[in-house]
C-alpha positions as CSV (number, residue, x, y, z in Angstrom):
1,M,0.0,0.0,0.0
2,E,2.8,2.5,0.8
3,E,3.8,2.7,-2.9
4,S,0.7,4.8,-3.6
5,F,1.4,7.2,-0.8
6,T,3.8,10.1,-1.1
7,V,6.0,12.1,1.3
8,S,6.6,15.8,0.6
9,T,8.6,18.6,2.3
10,D,6.5,21.3,0.6
11,Q,5.2,23.3,3.5
12,S,2.5,24.8,1.4
13,K,0.8,21.3,1.3
14,L,0.7,20.9,5.0
15,D,-2.7,20.8,6.6
16,I,-2.1,22.8,9.8
17,T,-5.5,22.1,11.2
18,F,-5.0,18.4,10.8
19,I,-1.5,18.6,12.4
20,E,-2.8,20.8,15.3
21,K,-5.7,18.4,16.0
22,F,-3.4,15.4,16.2
23,L,-0.7,17.0,18.3
24,A,-3.0,18.9,20.7
25,E,-5.6,16.2,21.1
26,D,-4.3,12.8,20.2
27,S,-0.5,12.7,20.9
28,Y,1.0,11.8,24.2
29,W,3.9,14.3,23.9
30,A,2.2,17.5,22.7
31,K,-1.3,17.3,24.2
32,G,-2.6,20.9,24.7
33,R,0.0,22.5,22.4
34,N,-1.6,25.6,20.9
35,R,-1.9,26.4,17.2
36,E,0.5,29.4,17.3
37,T,3.2,27.2,18.9
38,I,2.6,24.5,16.3
39,Q,2.6,26.9,13.4
40,H,5.9,28.5,14.6
41,S,7.6,25.2,15.1
42,I,6.6,24.2,11.5
43,E,7.9,27.4,10.1
44,N,11.3,26.8,11.7
45,S,11.7,23.1,10.8
46,L,12.2,20.8,7.8
47,C,8.7,19.2,7.7
48,F,7.6,16.0,6.1
49,G,3.9,15.4,5.2
50,V,2.6,11.9,4.3
51,Y,-0.2,12.0,1.7
52,S,-2.7,9.4,0.5
53,P,-3.2,8.9,-3.3
54,E,-6.1,11.4,-3.0
55,E,-3.6,13.9,-1.5
56,K,-5.2,13.7,2.0
57,Q,-2.6,14.2,4.7
58,V,-2.3,11.1,6.9
59,G,1.0,11.7,8.7
60,F,3.7,14.2,9.6
61,A,7.2,14.7,11.1
62,R,9.5,17.6,11.5
63,V,13.3,17.8,11.7
64,V,15.1,20.5,13.6
65,S,18.7,20.8,12.3
66,D,21.7,23.0,11.5
67,F,22.1,20.7,8.4
68,T,25.8,20.2,9.3
69,I,26.2,18.6,12.7
70,F,22.9,17.5,14.1
71,A,19.2,16.8,13.6
72,W,16.4,16.1,16.0
73,I,13.3,14.3,14.7
74,M,10.1,15.5,16.3
75,D,6.3,15.2,16.2
76,V,6.2,12.0,14.1
77,F,2.8,10.5,13.6
78,I,0.6,8.5,11.2
79,I,-3.1,8.7,12.0
80,D,-4.7,5.6,13.4
81,E,-6.6,4.5,10.3
82,Y,-3.4,4.4,8.3
83,R,-1.1,2.7,10.8
84,A,0.4,-0.8,10.2
85,K,0.6,-0.1,6.4
86,G,4.3,0.7,6.3
87,L,3.8,4.5,6.2
88,G,6.0,5.0,9.3
89,K,8.9,3.3,7.5
90,L,8.1,5.3,4.3
91,L,8.2,8.5,6.3
92,M,11.5,7.6,8.2
93,A,13.1,6.5,4.9
94,N,12.3,9.9,3.4
95,I,13.7,11.7,6.4
96,M,16.9,9.7,6.5
97,D,17.4,10.0,2.7
98,H,16.7,13.7,2.5
99,P,19.7,15.4,0.7
100,R,20.1,18.2,3.3
101,L,20.5,15.6,6.1
102,Q,23.2,13.4,4.6
103,N,26.4,14.6,6.4
104,L,25.2,14.8,9.9
105,N,27.3,13.5,12.9
106,R,24.4,13.1,15.3
107,W,20.7,12.4,15.1
108,G,18.3,12.4,18.1
109,L,14.7,11.8,19.0
110,N,12.5,10.9,21.9
111,T,9.9,8.1,21.8
112,K,7.8,6.2,24.3
113,D,6.6,3.4,22.1
114,A,8.3,3.3,18.6
115,H,11.7,1.9,19.4
116,G,11.3,-0.9,16.9
117,L,10.6,1.5,14.0
118,Y,13.5,3.8,14.8
119,G,15.8,0.9,15.5
120,Q,15.4,-0.2,11.8
121,F,17.0,3.2,10.9
122,G,20.0,2.8,13.2
123,F,18.7,4.6,16.3
124,K,19.6,3.1,19.7
125,G,19.8,4.2,23.3
126,I,22.2,7.1,24.1
127,S,25.8,5.9,24.2
128,K,27.0,8.3,26.9
129,P,24.0,9.3,29.0
130,E,26.3,10.8,31.6
131,Q,27.2,13.5,29.0
132,M,23.6,14.4,28.1
133,M,21.7,17.0,29.9
134,E,18.3,18.6,29.4
135,K,16.2,21.5,30.6
136,I,12.5,21.1,30.2
137,K,9.9,23.8,30.5
138,E,6.5,22.1,31.0
139,N,3.4,22.9,29.0
140,L,5.0,23.7,25.7
């Protein structure tokens, strides 16, 4: 089924209402995120939309990067009715193959439940967690 689906980085094709609804209402990581924050994050990221043969958006991901040293993959989702059809793999393959992301030294992401998917693309636990730090401001 994935052959008839497409992935695009054309931000003009993104359905912001669709993305906002999923992130703010259905995701575990961005519940309550407001439209202005979502719009601003999209404007400042390399975004990937997944589209059905009818051009309906069914998935999304964004990459924050300097396009030289690092990239962080965020807000990855395929809506429920299209899951288990290989679209997560299609989306990740397009991210990993994107020409602007080919010479990076480090990739990162957070996930609660998709370790199997990301493992297929070489992701694993942090090699030196003692060197990693974070600062989290809640409710963003």
